Biopython code that builds the backbone (N, CA, C, O; Angstrom):
import numpy as np
from Bio.PDB.StructureBuilder import StructureBuilder

atoms = [
    (1, "MET", "N", (59.069, 58.612, -144.068)),
    (1, "MET", "CA", (59.965, 57.719, -143.343)),
    (1, "MET", "C", (59.328, 57.167, -142.078)),
    (1, "MET", "O", (59.825, 56.188, -141.522)),
    (2, "ALA", "N", (58.241, 57.769, -141.609)),
    (2, "ALA", "CA", (57.640, 57.335, -140.346)),
    (2, "ALA", "C", (57.287, 55.849, -140.376)),
    (2, "ALA", "O", (57.618, 55.121, -139.441)),
    (3, "ASP", "N", (56.615, 55.387, -141.442)),
    (3, "ASP", "CA", (56.268, 53.974, -141.524)),
    (3, "ASP", "C", (57.513, 53.111, -141.651)),
    (3, "ASP", "O", (57.606, 52.057, -141.021)),
    (4, "GLY", "N", (58.475, 53.552, -142.466)),
    (4, "GLY", "CA", (59.721, 52.813, -142.624)),
    (4, "GLY", "C", (60.508, 52.758, -141.326)),
    (4, "GLY", "O", (61.101, 51.731, -140.997)),
    (5, "HIS", "N", (60.513, 53.862, -140.590)),
    (5, "HIS", "CA", (61.208, 53.892, -139.303)),
    (5, "HIS", "C", (60.550, 52.926, -138.331)),
    (5, "HIS", "O", (61.239, 52.146, -137.673)),
    (6, "ARG", "N", (59.249, 52.965, -138.234)),
    (6, "ARG", "CA", (58.534, 52.090, -137.300)),
    (6, "ARG", "C", (58.816, 50.631, -137.641)),
    (6, "ARG", "O", (59.098, 49.830, -136.750)),
    (7, "ASP", "N", (58.743, 50.280, -138.925)),
    (7, "ASP", "CA", (59.030, 48.912, -139.357)),
    (7, "ASP", "C", (60.467, 48.533, -138.987)),
    (7, "ASP", "O", (60.708, 47.438, -138.478)),
    (8, "PHE", "N", (61.417, 49.432, -139.240)),
    (8, "PHE", "CA", (62.803, 49.148, -138.917)),
    (8, "PHE", "C", (62.981, 48.920, -137.417)),
    (8, "PHE", "O", (63.623, 47.949, -137.015)),
    (9, "VAL", "N", (62.428, 49.791, -136.592)),
    (9, "VAL", "CA", (62.583, 49.662, -135.139)),
    (9, "VAL", "C", (61.978, 48.347, -134.658)),
    (9, "VAL", "O", (62.541, 47.700, -133.775)),
    (10, "GLU", "N", (60.864, 47.949, -135.210)),
    (10, "GLU", "CA", (60.255, 46.663, -134.825)),
    (10, "GLU", "C", (61.168, 45.494, -135.204)),
    (10, "GLU", "O", (61.313, 44.546, -134.432)),
    (11, "ARG", "N", (61.784, 45.559, -136.388)),
    (11, "ARG", "CA", (62.714, 44.495, -136.794)),
    (11, "ARG", "C", (63.972, 44.505, -135.922)),
    (11, "ARG", "O", (64.479, 43.448, -135.546)),
    (12, "TRP", "N", (64.470, 45.697, -135.603)),
    (12, "TRP", "CA", (65.645, 45.845, -134.741)),
    (12, "TRP", "C", (65.354, 45.243, -133.367)),
    (12, "TRP", "O", (66.160, 44.481, -132.833)),
    (13, "ALA", "N", (64.200, 45.589, -132.801)),
    (13, "ALA", "CA", (63.809, 45.078, -131.482)),
    (13, "ALA", "C", (63.666, 43.558, -131.511)),
    (13, "ALA", "O", (64.104, 42.884, -130.579)),
    (14, "ALA", "N", (63.067, 43.014, -132.552)),
    (14, "ALA", "CA", (62.892, 41.562, -132.650)),
    (14, "ALA", "C", (64.251, 40.863, -132.740)),
    (14, "ALA", "O", (64.461, 39.821, -132.119)),
    (15, "PHE", "N", (65.164, 41.438, -133.510)),
    (15, "PHE", "CA", (66.499, 40.844, -133.612)),
    (15, "PHE", "C", (67.180, 40.800, -132.251)),
    (15, "PHE", "O", (67.678, 39.751, -131.843)),
    (16, "TRP", "N", (67.207, 41.933, -131.542)),
    (16, "TRP", "CA", (67.950, 42.007, -130.288)),
    (16, "TRP", "C", (67.230, 41.335, -129.120)),
    (16, "TRP", "O", (67.835, 41.138, -128.066)),
    (17, "ALA", "N", (65.954, 40.979, -129.281)),
    (17, "ALA", "CA", (65.258, 40.214, -128.242)),
    (17, "ALA", "C", (65.748, 38.767, -128.225)),
    (17, "ALA", "O", (65.686, 38.101, -127.191)),
    (18, "ALA", "N", (66.233, 38.282, -129.365)),
    (18, "ALA", "CA", (66.773, 36.928, -129.494)),
    (18, "ALA", "C", (67.860, 36.963, -130.571)),
    (18, "ALA", "O", (67.673, 36.409, -131.654)),
    (19, "PRO", "N", (68.993, 37.608, -130.282)),
    (19, "PRO", "CA", (69.994, 37.852, -131.331)),
    (19, "PRO", "C", (70.619, 36.581, -131.892)),
    (19, "PRO", "O", (70.944, 35.644, -131.164)),
    (20, "ASP", "N", (70.773, 36.585, -133.214)),
    (20, "ASP", "CA", (71.421, 35.515, -133.954)),
    (20, "ASP", "C", (72.140, 36.186, -135.121)),
    (20, "ASP", "O", (71.486, 36.816, -135.951)),
    (21, "PRO", "N", (73.461, 36.071, -135.210)),
    (21, "PRO", "CA", (74.198, 36.754, -136.274)),
    (21, "PRO", "C", (73.632, 36.504, -137.670)),
    (21, "PRO", "O", (73.739, 37.373, -138.535)),
    (22, "ALA", "N", (73.037, 35.342, -137.906)),
    (22, "ALA", "CA", (72.471, 35.043, -139.225)),
    (22, "ALA", "C", (71.322, 35.981, -139.571)),
    (22, "ALA", "O", (71.026, 36.181, -140.749)),
    (23, "GLY", "N", (70.671, 36.556, -138.568)),
    (23, "GLY", "CA", (69.541, 37.446, -138.816)),
    (23, "GLY", "C", (69.926, 38.871, -139.163)),
    (23, "GLY", "O", (69.056, 39.699, -139.432)),
    (24, "LEU", "N", (71.212, 39.167, -139.160)),
    (24, "LEU", "CA", (71.634, 40.545, -139.433)),
    (24, "LEU", "C", (71.374, 40.985, -140.860)),
    (24, "LEU", "O", (71.266, 42.184, -141.115)),
    (25, "ASP", "N", (71.267, 40.040, -141.814)),
    (25, "ASP", "CA", (71.007, 40.481, -143.179)),
    (25, "ASP", "C", (69.624, 41.068, -143.331)),
    (25, "ASP", "O", (69.352, 41.728, -144.334)),
    (26, "GLY", "N", (68.734, 40.852, -142.370)),
    (26, "GLY", "CA", (67.424, 41.493, -142.393)),
    (26, "GLY", "C", (67.449, 42.911, -141.854)),
    (26, "GLY", "O", (66.445, 43.622, -141.915)),
    (27, "LEU", "N", (68.595, 43.326, -141.324)),
    (27, "LEU", "CA", (68.740, 44.674, -140.758)),
    (27, "LEU", "C", (69.830, 45.494, -141.430)),
    (27, "LEU", "O", (69.738, 46.720, -141.482)),
    (28, "SER", "N", (70.863, 44.831, -141.946)),
    (28, "SER", "CA", (72.084, 45.514, -142.350)),
    (28, "SER", "C", (72.389, 45.324, -143.829)),
    (28, "SER", "O", (72.216, 44.239, -144.385)),
    (29, "ALA", "N", (72.845, 46.402, -144.449)),
    (29, "ALA", "CA", (73.294, 46.331, -145.836)),
    (29, "ALA", "C", (74.633, 45.601, -145.893)),
    (29, "ALA", "O", (75.382, 45.619, -144.916)),
    (30, "PRO", "N", (74.945, 44.965, -147.012)),
    (30, "PRO", "CA", (76.228, 44.245, -147.126)),
    (30, "PRO", "C", (77.441, 45.146, -146.888)),
    (30, "PRO", "O", (78.478, 44.677, -146.419)),
    (31, "ASP", "N", (77.314, 46.444, -147.209)),
    (31, "ASP", "CA", (78.439, 47.376, -147.074)),
    (31, "ASP", "C", (78.350, 48.223, -145.797)),
    (31, "ASP", "O", (78.890, 49.327, -145.751)),
    (32, "ILE", "N", (77.678, 47.716, -144.773)),
    (32, "ILE", "CA", (77.502, 48.441, -143.516)),
    (32, "ILE", "C", (78.858, 48.854, -142.929)),
    (32, "ILE", "O", (79.855, 48.141, -143.046)),
    (33, "VAL", "N", (78.854, 50.025, -142.298)),
    (33, "VAL", "CA", (80.015, 50.522, -141.557)),
    (33, "VAL", "C", (79.508, 50.909, -140.172)),
    (33, "VAL", "O", (78.566, 51.691, -140.045)),
    (34, "LEU", "N", (80.145, 50.353, -139.123)),
    (34, "LEU", "CA", (79.720, 50.634, -137.751)),
    (34, "LEU", "C", (80.883, 51.188, -136.939)),
    (34, "LEU", "O", (82.001, 50.677, -136.998)),
    (35, "GLU", "N", (80.601, 52.232, -136.187)),
    (35, "GLU", "CA", (81.550, 52.726, -135.199)),
    (35, "GLU", "C", (81.098, 52.149, -133.866)),
    (35, "GLU", "O", (79.941, 52.301, -133.475)),
    (36, "TRP", "N", (82.029, 51.480, -133.164)),
    (36, "TRP", "CA", (81.712, 50.695, -131.979)),
    (36, "TRP", "C", (82.620, 51.133, -130.840)),
    (36, "TRP", "O", (83.817, 51.314, -131.062)),
    (37, "PRO", "N", (82.101, 51.310, -129.634)),
    (37, "PRO", "CA", (82.940, 51.728, -128.506)),
    (37, "PRO", "C", (84.137, 50.801, -128.293)),
    (37, "PRO", "O", (84.014, 49.577, -128.322)),
    (38, "GLY", "N", (85.292, 51.419, -128.080)),
    (38, "GLY", "CA", (86.492, 50.650, -127.802)),
    (38, "GLY", "C", (87.239, 50.168, -129.025)),
    (38, "GLY", "O", (88.331, 49.614, -128.893)),
    (39, "ARG", "N", (86.693, 50.358, -130.199)),
    (39, "ARG", "CA", (87.369, 49.937, -131.431)),
    (39, "ARG", "C", (87.963, 51.158, -132.112)),
    (39, "ARG", "O", (87.283, 52.166, -132.308)),
    (40, "GLU", "N", (89.227, 51.061, -132.468)),
    (40, "GLU", "CA", (89.880, 52.183, -133.150)),
    (40, "GLU", "C", (89.384, 52.353, -134.576)),
    (40, "GLU", "O", (89.273, 53.475, -135.070)),
    (41, "GLU", "N", (89.091, 51.254, -135.230)),
    (41, "GLU", "CA", (88.626, 51.280, -136.622)),
    (41, "GLU", "C", (87.173, 50.821, -136.683)),
    (41, "GLU", "O", (86.751, 49.985, -135.883)),
    (42, "PRO", "N", (86.409, 51.361, -137.623)),
    (42, "PRO", "CA", (85.023, 50.896, -137.776)),
    (42, "PRO", "C", (84.956, 49.430, -138.203)),
    (42, "PRO", "O", (85.901, 48.887, -138.777)),
    (43, "ILE", "N", (83.842, 48.821, -137.914)),
    (43, "ILE", "CA", (83.524, 47.487, -138.409)),
    (43, "ILE", "C", (82.997, 47.703, -139.822)),
    (43, "ILE", "O", (82.073, 48.491, -140.023)),
    (44, "ARG", "N", (83.568, 47.018, -140.795)),
    (44, "ARG", "CA", (83.191, 47.229, -142.201)),
    (44, "ARG", "C", (82.675, 45.935, -142.822)),
    (44, "ARG", "O", (83.387, 44.932, -142.881)),
    (45, "GLY", "N", (81.452, 45.972, -143.275)),
    (45, "GLY", "CA", (80.877, 44.846, -143.985)),
    (45, "GLY", "C", (80.049, 43.937, -143.088)),
    (45, "GLY", "O", (80.281, 43.826, -141.884)),
    (46, "LEU", "N", (79.087, 43.299, -143.714)),
    (46, "LEU", "CA", (78.145, 42.443, -142.999)),
    (46, "LEU", "C", (78.828, 41.240, -142.347)),
    (46, "LEU", "O", (78.455, 40.857, -141.238)),
    (47, "ASP", "N", (79.807, 40.645, -143.001)),
    (47, "ASP", "CA", (80.492, 39.498, -142.391)),
    (47, "ASP", "C", (81.221, 39.904, -141.114)),
    (47, "ASP", "O", (81.176, 39.185, -140.116)),
    (48, "ALA", "N", (81.889, 41.049, -141.143)),
    (48, "ALA", "CA", (82.589, 41.527, -139.942)),
    (48, "ALA", "C", (81.594, 41.856, -138.838)),
    (48, "ALA", "O", (81.882, 41.618, -137.665)),
    (49, "TRP", "N", (80.435, 42.396, -139.184)),
    (49, "TRP", "CA", (79.401, 42.714, -138.201)),
    (49, "TRP", "C", (78.856, 41.421, -137.583)),
    (49, "TRP", "O", (78.632, 41.355, -136.375)),
    (50, "ARG", "N", (78.646, 40.395, -138.414)),
    (50, "ARG", "CA", (78.210, 39.094, -137.883)),
    (50, "ARG", "C", (79.231, 38.549, -136.883)),
    (50, "ARG", "O", (78.858, 38.032, -135.830)),
    (51, "GLN", "N", (80.521, 38.666, -137.214)),
    (51, "GLN", "CA", (81.572, 38.189, -136.312)),
    (51, "GLN", "C", (81.559, 38.964, -135.002)),
    (51, "GLN", "O", (81.735, 38.372, -133.937)),
    (52, "GLN", "N", (81.353, 40.279, -135.059)),
    (52, "GLN", "CA", (81.298, 41.096, -133.843)),
    (52, "GLN", "C", (80.142, 40.647, -132.953)),
    (52, "GLN", "O", (80.317, 40.487, -131.745)),
    (53, "VAL", "N", (78.974, 40.445, -133.534)),
    (53, "VAL", "CA", (77.809, 40.016, -132.761)),
    (53, "VAL", "C", (78.032, 38.615, -132.194)),
    (53, "VAL", "O", (77.712, 38.361, -131.033)),
    (54, "ALA", "N", (78.574, 37.708, -133.000)),
    (54, "ALA", "CA", (78.844, 36.355, -132.513)),
    (54, "ALA", "C", (79.820, 36.392, -131.340)),
    (54, "ALA", "O", (79.639, 35.672, -130.358)),
    (55, "GLY", "N", (80.839, 37.217, -131.436)),
    (55, "GLY", "CA", (81.796, 37.349, -130.339)),
    (55, "GLY", "C", (81.154, 37.907, -129.084)),
    (55, "GLY", "O", (81.430, 37.439, -127.979)),
    (56, "ALA", "N", (80.294, 38.912, -129.250)),
    (56, "ALA", "CA", (79.602, 39.492, -128.093)),
    (56, "ALA", "C", (78.682, 38.468, -127.438)),
    (56, "ALA", "O", (78.610, 38.397, -126.211)),
    (57, "LEU", "N", (77.983, 37.679, -128.241)),
    (57, "LEU", "CA", (77.084, 36.662, -127.689)),
    (57, "LEU", "C", (77.856, 35.576, -126.955)),
    (57, "LEU", "O", (77.385, 35.063, -125.940)),
    (58, "ALA", "N", (79.041, 35.218, -127.455)),
    (58, "ALA", "CA", (79.852, 34.200, -126.793)),
    (58, "ALA", "C", (80.431, 34.723, -125.478)),
    (58, "ALA", "O", (80.494, 34.002, -124.483)),
    (59, "ARG", "N", (80.847, 35.970, -125.491)),
    (59, "ARG", "CA", (81.479, 36.548, -124.297)),
    (59, "ARG", "C", (80.467, 36.952, -123.237)),
    (59, "ARG", "O", (80.761, 36.900, -122.043)),
    (60, "PHE", "N", (79.265, 37.359, -123.672)),
    (60, "PHE", "CA", (78.242, 37.862, -122.753)),
    (60, "PHE", "C", (76.959, 37.045, -122.909)),
    (60, "PHE", "O", (76.026, 37.479, -123.585)),
    (61, "PRO", "N", (76.908, 35.863, -122.284)),
    (61, "PRO", "CA", (75.740, 34.989, -122.414)),
    (61, "PRO", "C", (74.436, 35.701, -122.033)),
    (61, "PRO", "O", (74.389, 36.510, -121.106)),
    (62, "GLY", "N", (73.406, 35.373, -122.769)),
    (62, "GLY", "CA", (72.088, 35.944, -122.489)),
    (62, "GLY", "C", (71.920, 37.367, -122.961)),
    (62, "GLY", "O", (70.952, 38.028, -122.584)),
    (63, "LEU", "N", (72.848, 37.865, -123.788)),
    (63, "LEU", "CA", (72.780, 39.251, -124.249)),
    (63, "LEU", "C", (71.484, 39.527, -125.000)),
    (63, "LEU", "O", (71.166, 38.860, -125.985)),
    (64, "VAL", "N", (70.745, 40.514, -124.521)),
    (64, "VAL", "CA", (69.542, 41.003, -125.191)),
    (64, "VAL", "C", (69.488, 42.513, -125.030)),
    (64, "VAL", "O", (70.010, 43.070, -124.064)),
    (65, "LEU", "N", (68.849, 43.164, -125.989)),
    (65, "LEU", "CA", (68.628, 44.601, -125.925)),
    (65, "LEU", "C", (67.142, 44.855, -126.056)),
    (65, "LEU", "O", (66.432, 44.151, -126.775)),
    (66, "GLU", "N", (66.683, 45.878, -125.345)),
    (66, "GLU", "CA", (65.273, 46.273, -125.368)),
    (66, "GLU", "C", (65.201, 47.750, -125.737)),
    (66, "GLU", "O", (65.927, 48.569, -125.174)),
    (67, "VAL", "N", (64.337, 48.087, -126.668)),
    (67, "VAL", "CA", (64.148, 49.482, -127.068)),
    (67, "VAL", "C", (63.451, 50.234, -125.942)),
    (67, "VAL", "O", (62.427, 49.784, -125.427)),
    (68, "VAL", "N", (64.013, 51.390, -125.559)),
    (68, "VAL", "CA", (63.368, 52.235, -124.555)),
    (68, "VAL", "C", (62.852, 53.530, -125.164)),
    (68, "VAL", "O", (61.972, 54.174, -124.592)),
    (69, "ALA", "N", (63.392, 53.922, -126.324)),
    (69, "ALA", "CA", (62.903, 55.110, -127.034)),
    (69, "ALA", "C", (63.465, 55.061, -128.447)),
    (69, "ALA", "O", (64.487, 54.422, -128.696)),
    (70, "ASP", "N", (62.793, 55.736, -129.366)),
    (70, "ASP", "CA", (63.308, 55.818, -130.729)),
    (70, "ASP", "C", (62.806, 57.088, -131.390)),
    (70, "ASP", "O", (61.813, 57.679, -130.965)),
    (71, "ALA", "N", (63.508, 57.496, -132.437)),
    (71, "ALA", "CA", (63.141, 58.693, -133.189)),
    (71, "ALA", "C", (63.713, 58.564, -134.591)),
    (71, "ALA", "O", (64.611, 57.758, -134.839)),
    (72, "ALA", "N", (63.187, 59.362, -135.497)),
    (72, "ALA", "CA", (63.678, 59.364, -136.875)),
    (72, "ALA", "C", (63.863, 60.799, -137.343)),
    (72, "ALA", "O", (63.143, 61.709, -136.930)),
    (73, "ASP", "N", (64.843, 60.975, -138.213)),
    (73, "ASP", "CA", (65.094, 62.245, -138.883)),
    (73, "ASP", "C", (65.507, 61.903, -140.305)),
    (73, "ASP", "O", (66.664, 61.571, -140.564)),
    (74, "GLY", "N", (64.561, 61.986, -141.216)),
    (74, "GLY", "CA", (64.849, 61.589, -142.592)),
    (74, "GLY", "C", (65.165, 60.109, -142.654)),
    (74, "GLY", "O", (64.384, 59.275, -142.197)),
    (75, "ASP", "N", (66.329, 59.786, -143.228)),
    (75, "ASP", "CA", (66.750, 58.390, -143.356)),
    (75, "ASP", "C", (67.600, 57.920, -142.179)),
    (75, "ASP", "O", (68.276, 56.895, -142.269)),
    (76, "THR", "N", (67.567, 58.662, -141.083)),
    (76, "THR", "CA", (68.333, 58.293, -139.899)),
    (76, "THR", "C", (67.379, 57.885, -138.787)),
    (76, "THR", "O", (66.436, 58.605, -138.459)),
    (77, "SER", "N", (67.643, 56.718, -138.215)),
    (77, "SER", "CA", (66.867, 56.225, -137.078)),
    (77, "SER", "C", (67.756, 56.217, -135.841)),
    (77, "SER", "O", (68.931, 55.856, -135.900)),
    (78, "PHE", "N", (67.170, 56.623, -134.728)),
    (78, "PHE", "CA", (67.841, 56.607, -133.437)),
    (78, "PHE", "C", (67.103, 55.614, -132.553)),
    (78, "PHE", "O", (65.875, 55.640, -132.464)),
    (79, "VAL", "N", (67.858, 54.740, -131.901)),
    (79, "VAL", "CA", (67.252, 53.786, -130.977)),
    (79, "VAL", "C", (68.024, 53.860, -129.661)),
    (79, "VAL", "O", (69.223, 53.584, -129.616)),
    (80, "ALA", "N", (67.325, 54.235, -128.598)),
    (80, "ALA", "CA", (67.882, 54.151, -127.247)),
    (80, "ALA", "C", (67.478, 52.796, -126.705)),
    (80, "ALA", "O", (66.334, 52.369, -126.866)),
    (81, "TRP", "N", (68.419, 52.121, -126.061)),
    (81, "TRP", "CA", (68.168, 50.753, -125.631)),
    (81, "TRP", "C", (68.735, 50.488, -124.243)),
    (81, "TRP", "O", (69.587, 51.215, -123.732)),
    (82, "ARG", "N", (68.217, 49.403, -123.657)),
    (82, "ARG", "CA", (68.714, 48.886, -122.383)),
    (82, "ARG", "C", (69.151, 47.448, -122.664)),
    (82, "ARG", "O", (68.418, 46.674, -123.280)),
    (83, "ALA", "N", (70.344, 47.107, -122.207)),
    (83, "ALA", "CA", (70.891, 45.772, -122.451)),
    (83, "ALA", "C", (71.002, 44.990, -121.147)),
    (83, "ALA", "O", (71.106, 45.560, -120.061)),
    (84, "ALA", "N", (70.976, 43.682, -121.286)),
    (84, "ALA", "CA", (71.197, 42.777, -120.161)),
    (84, "ALA", "C", (72.013, 41.599, -120.674)),
    (84, "ALA", "O", (71.834, 41.147, -121.805)),
    (85, "ALA", "N", (72.906, 41.112, -119.829)),
    (85, "ALA", "CA", (73.711, 39.944, -120.166)),
    (85, "ALA", "C", (74.347, 39.423, -118.888)),
    (85, "ALA", "O", (74.226, 40.024, -117.820)),
    (86, "SER", "N", (75.020, 38.303, -119.023)),
    (86, "SER", "CA", (75.818, 37.758, -117.938)),
    (86, "SER", "C", (77.275, 38.099, -118.226)),
    (86, "SER", "O", (77.786, 37.835, -119.315)),
    (87, "VAL", "N", (77.937, 38.692, -117.231)),
    (87, "VAL", "CA", (79.354, 39.034, -117.348)),
    (87, "VAL", "C", (80.075, 38.379, -116.180)),
    (87, "VAL", "O", (79.820, 38.702, -115.020)),
    (88, "ASP", "N", (80.963, 37.467, -116.491)),
    (88, "ASP", "CA", (81.681, 36.731, -115.446)),
    (88, "ASP", "C", (80.716, 36.108, -114.437)),
    (88, "ASP", "O", (80.992, 36.078, -113.238)),
    (89, "GLY", "N", (79.576, 35.608, -114.940)),
    (89, "GLY", "CA", (78.624, 34.918, -114.090)),
    (89, "GLY", "C", (77.666, 35.809, -113.315)),
    (89, "GLY", "O", (76.870, 35.305, -112.522)),
    (90, "ARG", "N", (77.720, 37.103, -113.519)),
    (90, "ARG", "CA", (76.799, 37.994, -112.811)),
    (90, "ARG", "C", (75.948, 38.764, -113.819)),
    (90, "ARG", "O", (76.396, 39.067, -114.924)),
    (91, "ALA", "N", (74.720, 39.075, -113.423)),
    (91, "ALA", "CA", (73.807, 39.829, -114.281)),
    (91, "ALA", "C", (74.251, 41.284, -114.334)),
    (91, "ALA", "O", (74.515, 41.906, -113.305)),
    (92, "VAL", "N", (74.329, 41.811, -115.543)),
    (92, "VAL", "CA", (74.746, 43.189, -115.759)),
    (92, "VAL", "C", (73.740, 43.860, -116.690)),
    (92, "VAL", "O", (73.214, 43.238, -117.613)),
    (93, "HIS", "N", (73.485, 45.138, -116.428)),
    (93, "HIS", "CA", (72.582, 45.942, -117.257)),
    (93, "HIS", "C", (73.299, 47.234, -117.619)),
    (93, "HIS", "O", (74.056, 47.773, -116.811)),
    (94, "TRP", "N", (73.069, 47.725, -118.815)),
    (94, "TRP", "CA", (73.632, 48.997, -119.240)),
    (94, "TRP", "C", (72.746, 49.566, -120.337)),
    (94, "TRP", "O", (71.869, 48.878, -120.860)),
    (95, "GLN", "N", (72.982, 50.827, -120.682)),
    (95, "GLN", "CA", (72.162, 51.512, -121.679)),
    (95, "GLN", "C", (73.033, 52.093, -122.778)),
    (95, "GLN", "O", (74.224, 52.336, -122.583)),
    (96, "GLY", "N", (72.425, 52.311, -123.929)),
    (96, "GLY", "CA", (73.147, 52.900, -125.042)),
    (96, "GLY", "C", (72.202, 53.457, -126.080)),
    (96, "GLY", "O", (70.981, 53.422, -125.926)),
    (97, "VAL", "N", (72.799, 53.973, -127.144)),
    (97, "VAL", "CA", (72.040, 54.551, -128.254)),
    (97, "VAL", "C", (72.731, 54.171, -129.555)),
    (97, "VAL", "O", (73.958, 54.205, -129.651)),
    (98, "ASP", "N", (71.940, 53.812, -130.549)),
    (98, "ASP", "CA", (72.434, 53.605, -131.909)),
    (98, "ASP", "C", (71.855, 54.702, -132.801)),
    (98, "ASP", "O", (70.657, 54.983, -132.759)),
    (99, "ARG", "N", (72.716, 55.313, -133.605)),
    (99, "ARG", "CA", (72.265, 56.232, -134.661)),
    (99, "ARG", "C", (72.560, 55.528, -135.973)),
    (99, "ARG", "O", (73.718, 55.269, -136.300)),
    (100, "MET", "N", (71.504, 55.216, -136.727)),
    (100, "MET", "CA", (71.650, 54.397, -137.916)),
    (100, "MET", "C", (71.108, 55.094, -139.154)),
    (100, "MET", "O", (69.960, 55.537, -139.187)),
    (101, "GLU", "N", (71.957, 55.181, -140.169)),
    (101, "GLU", "CA", (71.539, 55.700, -141.464)),
    (101, "GLU", "C", (71.022, 54.514, -142.273)),
    (101, "GLU", "O", (71.694, 53.492, -142.405)),
    (102, "LEU", "N", (69.811, 54.674, -142.811)),
    (102, "LEU", "CA", (69.162, 53.579, -143.525)),
    (102, "LEU", "C", (69.123, 53.829, -145.025)),
    (102, "LEU", "O", (69.022, 54.965, -145.486)),
    (103, "ARG", "N", (69.208, 52.733, -145.771)),
    (103, "ARG", "CA", (68.988, 52.744, -147.220)),
    (103, "ARG", "C", (68.112, 51.537, -147.517)),
    (103, "ARG", "O", (68.491, 50.402, -147.229)),
    (104, "ASP", "N", (66.958, 51.779, -148.082)),
    (104, "ASP", "CA", (66.021, 50.697, -148.395)),
    (104, "ASP", "C", (65.707, 49.843, -147.165)),
    (104, "ASP", "O", (65.570, 48.624, -147.264)),
    (105, "GLY", "N", (65.595, 50.496, -146.006)),
    (105, "GLY", "CA", (65.227, 49.808, -144.779)),
    (105, "GLY", "C", (66.352, 49.042, -144.100)),
    (105, "GLY", "O", (66.117, 48.334, -143.121)),
    (106, "LEU", "N", (67.583, 49.178, -144.614)),
    (106, "LEU", "CA", (68.737, 48.484, -144.036)),
    (106, "LEU", "C", (69.766, 49.499, -143.560)),
    (106, "LEU", "O", (69.900, 50.573, -144.146)),
    (107, "VAL", "N", (70.492, 49.162, -142.501)),
    (107, "VAL", "CA", (71.507, 50.051, -141.960)),
    (107, "VAL", "C", (72.737, 50.041, -142.872)),
    (107, "VAL", "O", (73.275, 48.984, -143.202)),
    (108, "VAL", "N", (73.168, 51.240, -143.270)),
    (108, "VAL", "CA", (74.396, 51.362, -144.048)),
    (108, "VAL", "C", (75.514, 51.971, -143.211)),
    (108, "VAL", "O", (76.693, 51.746, -143.483)),
    (109, "ARG", "N", (75.146, 52.734, -142.204)),
    (109, "ARG", "CA", (76.137, 53.329, -141.300)),
    (109, "ARG", "C", (75.513, 53.432, -139.922)),
    (109, "ARG", "O", (74.357, 53.832, -139.780)),
    (110, "SER", "N", (76.295, 53.065, -138.896)),
    (110, "SER", "CA", (75.788, 53.096, -137.539)),
    (110, "SER", "C", (76.869, 53.603, -136.600)),
    (110, "SER", "O", (78.044, 53.255, -136.727)),
    (111, "VAL", "N", (76.448, 54.425, -135.664)),
    (111, "VAL", "CA", (77.313, 54.844, -134.569)),
    (111, "VAL", "C", (76.650, 54.327, -133.300)),
    (111, "VAL", "O", (75.528, 54.710, -132.969)),
    (112, "VAL", "N", (77.364, 53.446, -132.592)),
    (112, "VAL", "CA", (76.859, 52.818, -131.376)),
    (112, "VAL", "C", (77.576, 53.465, -130.198)),
    (112, "VAL", "O", (78.804, 53.560, -130.185)),
    (113, "VAL", "N", (76.800, 53.914, -129.204)),
    (113, "VAL", "CA", (77.377, 54.593, -128.051)),
    (113, "VAL", "C", (76.864, 53.927, -126.777)),
    (113, "VAL", "O", (75.656, 53.819, -126.564)),
    (114, "PHE", "N", (77.801, 53.478, -125.927)),
    (114, "PHE", "CA", (77.454, 52.989, -124.596)),
    (114, "PHE", "C", (78.714, 52.973, -123.744)),
    (114, "PHE", "O", (79.830, 52.930, -124.262)),
    (115, "ASP", "N", (78.521, 53.007, -122.444)),
    (115, "ASP", "CA", (79.622, 52.939, -121.495)),
    (115, "ASP", "C", (80.044, 51.480, -121.376)),
    (115, "ASP", "O", (79.239, 50.631, -120.994)),
    (116, "THR", "N", (81.290, 51.185, -121.698)),
    (116, "THR", "CA", (81.767, 49.802, -121.666)),
    (116, "THR", "C", (82.192, 49.347, -120.270)),
    (116, "THR", "O", (82.504, 48.171, -120.082)),
    (117, "ALA", "N", (82.211, 50.249, -119.289)),
    (117, "ALA", "CA", (82.683, 49.892, -117.941)),
    (117, "ALA", "C", (81.958, 48.691, -117.331)),
    (117, "ALA", "O", (82.620, 47.828, -116.756)),
    (118, "PRO", "N", (80.625, 48.595, -117.429)),
    (118, "PRO", "CA", (79.960, 47.428, -116.815)),
    (118, "PRO", "C", (80.411, 46.093, -117.413)),
    (118, "PRO", "O", (80.331, 45.055, -116.757)),
    (119, "LEU", "N", (80.884, 46.127, -118.657)),
    (119, "LEU", "CA", (81.326, 44.896, -119.321)),
    (119, "LEU", "C", (82.765, 44.548, -118.976)),
    (119, "LEU", "O", (83.191, 43.408, -119.155)),
    (120, "ARG", "N", (83.518, 45.533, -118.477)),
    (120, "ARG", "CA", (84.925, 45.319, -118.158)),
    (120, "ARG", "C", (85.161, 45.104, -116.673)),
    (120, "ARG", "O", (86.219, 44.610, -116.281)),
    (121, "ALA", "N", (84.199, 45.465, -115.846)),
    (121, "ALA", "CA", (84.392, 45.400, -114.389)),
    (121, "ALA", "C", (84.596, 43.963, -113.950)),
    (121, "ALA", "O", (83.890, 43.069, -114.417)),
    (122, "PRO", "N", (85.558, 43.723, -113.053)),
    (122, "PRO", "CA", (85.743, 42.351, -112.566)),
    (122, "PRO", "C", (84.542, 41.903, -111.732)),
    (122, "PRO", "O", (83.811, 42.715, -111.165)),
    (123, "ALA", "N", (84.371, 40.617, -111.681)),
    (123, "ALA", "CA", (83.256, 40.049, -110.905)),
    (123, "ALA", "C", (83.409, 40.458, -109.445)),
    (123, "ALA", "O", (84.508, 40.449, -108.890)),
    (124, "ALA", "N", (82.276, 40.816, -108.834)),
    (124, "ALA", "CA", (82.297, 41.185, -107.410)),
    (124, "ALA", "C", (82.670, 39.956, -106.590)),
    (124, "ALA", "O", (82.173, 38.858, -106.839)),
    (125, "GLY", "N", (83.525, 40.146, -105.635)),
    (125, "GLY", "CA", (84.003, 39.001, -104.884)),
    (125, "GLY", "C", (83.505, 38.997, -103.515)),
    (125, "GLY", "O", (83.820, 38.089, -102.746)),
]
sb = StructureBuilder()
sb.init_structure("model")
sb.init_model(0)
sb.init_chain("A")
sb.init_seg("    ")
for serial, (resi, resn, name, xyz) in enumerate(atoms, 1):
    if name == "N":
        sb.init_residue(resn, " ", resi, " ")
    sb.init_atom(name, np.array(xyz, "f"), 0.0, 1.0, " ", f" {name:<3s}", serial, name[0])
structure = sb.get_structure()
């Protein structure tokens, strides 16, 4: 899995350096299931995942993620990341981790963990 993990992390990093919902099919299986902070129910399916990413990009202009560390355990890849975006006109940075189960190099299940407070905080006045 080491070579597959490295290839996956490189594709993940390239996607999040310039995110475009259309590029998710190069990372995600059609039947992907994602657990996302603040959502009571998982995101199910590639179309729903594309909508989530499109919504995040619209709400948080300039959203990009950068890999800061990664690891693999069998078919599971872990990516620790640092994010940056504009929130209410101000630059915001936060960190998180994705735990992704892979099948044939595509994510079939993901648990995304990050503190949502920086994204909810009102603009400093």
